[in-house]
C-alpha positions in Angstrom: -4.9 9.5 28.1 -7.8 9.6 25.6 -8.1 6.8 23.1 -9.2 7.4 19.5 -9.8 5.1 16.6 -8.6 5.9 13.1 -9.3 4.0 9.9 -7.3 4.1 6.7 -7.0 2.2 3.5 -4.3 1.6 0.9 -3.0 -0.8 -1.6 -0.3 -2.8 -3.3 -0.6 -1.5 -6.9 1.0 -3.8 -9.4 2.2 -3.1 -12.9 2.4 -6.0 -15.3 -0.1 -8.1 -13.3 -1.0 -10.2 -16.4 2.6 -10.3 -17.7 5.7 -12.4 -17.0 6.3 -13.0 -13.2 9.8 -11.5 -13.3 8.5 -8.2 -14.8 5.8 -7.5 -12.2 6.5 -4.4 -10.0 4.7 -2.7 -7.2 4.6 1.1 -6.5 6.0 1.8 -3.0 6.4 5.0 -1.1 9.5 6.0 0.9 9.1 8.3 3.9 11.9 9.7 6.0 11.5 8.9 9.7 12.6 11.1 12.6 16.1 9.5 12.5 16.6 10.4 8.9 16.1 6.8 7.6 14.1 6.2 4.4 11.4 3.6 5.2 9.5 2.0 2.3 5.8 1.1 2.7 2.5 0.7 0.9 0.6 3.9 0.1 -2.3 4.5 2.4 -4.4 7.3 4.0 -7.5 8.2 6.0 -10.9 7.3 4.8 -12.8 10.5 4.0 -16.5 10.9 4.9 -18.7 9.2 2.3 -15.8 7.0 0.9 -15.6 3.3 1.0 -12.3 1.7 2.0 -11.8 0.6 -1.6 -12.4 4.2 -2.9 -9.9 5.5 -0.4 -7.3 2.9 -1.4 -7.6 4.0 -5.1 -7.5 7.7 -4.2 -4.5 7.4 -1.8 -2.5 5.2 -4.2 -3.0 7.9 -6.9 -2.2 10.8 -4.5 0.9 9.2 -3.0 2.4 7.5 -6.1 0.8 9.1 -9.2 -0.4 5.6 -10.3 -4.1 4.9 -11.1 -5.2 1.5 -10.0 -8.3 -0.6 -9.8 -9.0 -3.0 -6.9 -8.6 -6.7 -7.8 -8.9 -8.3 -4.3 -8.8 -7.6 -0.6 -5.5 -8.3 1.0 -6.4 -7.9 4.6 -6.2 -5.4 7.4 -3.4 -4.3 9.8 -4.1 -2.7 13.1 -1.8 -1.1 15.6 -1.5 1.3 18.5 0.6 4.5 18.9 0.7 7.6 21.0 0.6 11.1 19.5 -0.4 14.6 20.8 -1.4 13.2 24.2 -3.7 10.6 22.7 -3.6 6.8 22.3 -4.5 5.9 18.7 -5.9 2.5 17.6 -5.4 2.5 13.8 -6.8 0.0 11.4 -5.6 0.0 7.8 -7.5 -2.0 5.1 -5.3 -3.1 2.1 -6.2 -4.1 -1.4 -4.4 -5.7 -4.3 -4.7 -3.3 -7.2 -3.9 -3.4 -11.0 -2.1 -0.4 -12.4 -4.1 1.1 -15.2 -2.2 4.3 -15.9 -0.6 7.4 -14.5 3.0 8.2 -14.0 5.2 7.6 -10.9 5.5 10.8 -8.9 6.6 11.9 -5.5 4.7 15.1 -5.6 2.8 14.3 -2.4 4.3 16.3 0.5 4.1 13.3 2.8 6.2 11.2 0.5 10.0 11.4 0.2 10.4 9.0 -2.7 8.4 6.6 -4.9 9.7 3.6 -6.8 8.6 0.6 -8.8 9.9 -2.4 -6.9 10.0 -6.0 -8.3 7.5 -8.2 -6.4 10.4 -10.5 -5.6 12.1 -7.7 -3.7 9.2 -6.6 -1.5 10.2 -8.8 1.4 13.6 -7.0 1.6 12.4 -3.5 0.8 9.2 -3.1 2.9 10.1 -1.7 6.3 7.2 -3.2 8.3 6.6 -6.9 9.0 2.8 -6.6 8.7 3.1 -5.1 5.2 5.6 -7.9 4.2 3.0 -10.4 5.3 0.4 -8.7 3.0 2.9 -8.8 0.1 3.1 -12.6 0.6 -0.7 -12.8 0.6 -0.7 -10.7 -2.7 1.9 -13.1 -4.3 -0.3 -16.1 -3.4 -3.4 -14.4 -4.8 -1.6 -13.5 -8.0 -0.4 -17.1 -8.3 -4.0 -18.4 -8.0 -5.2 -15.8 -10.5 -2.5 -16.9 -12.9 -3.3 -20.6 -12.4 -7.0 -19.9 -13.1 -6.1 -18.4 -16.5 -4.1 -21.3 -17.7 
């Protein structure tokens, strides 16, 4: 079986980053899996030729959620393997913490079933994938450090 590498980027885009902790929300996407379950995750997609990972993250967040964001910090990368169409795929996804700067929540992207603003305190129970829950924890620590640096 042929092995291919794929690289994607995405982000945790937060509304109210400078506001009260209990009002901060992240835009998540829900996709329906083969079993009909709605699985919530961070928006992400393939890096196009000529794009940086950060540019891809901004573009993909806008395409999949309708929200415009700017990168604040790097959250880290996730990599995993899967098999599709007779190939083994080794995928790496670079994630960024982003500040929401406008746009309107929209599920217009054909790959997305639903989008929602989710309080940061609920990410651990809403995100379907353990690696993304870990990145949400990293984001919360980064936000706490940013907040402490402003005081």
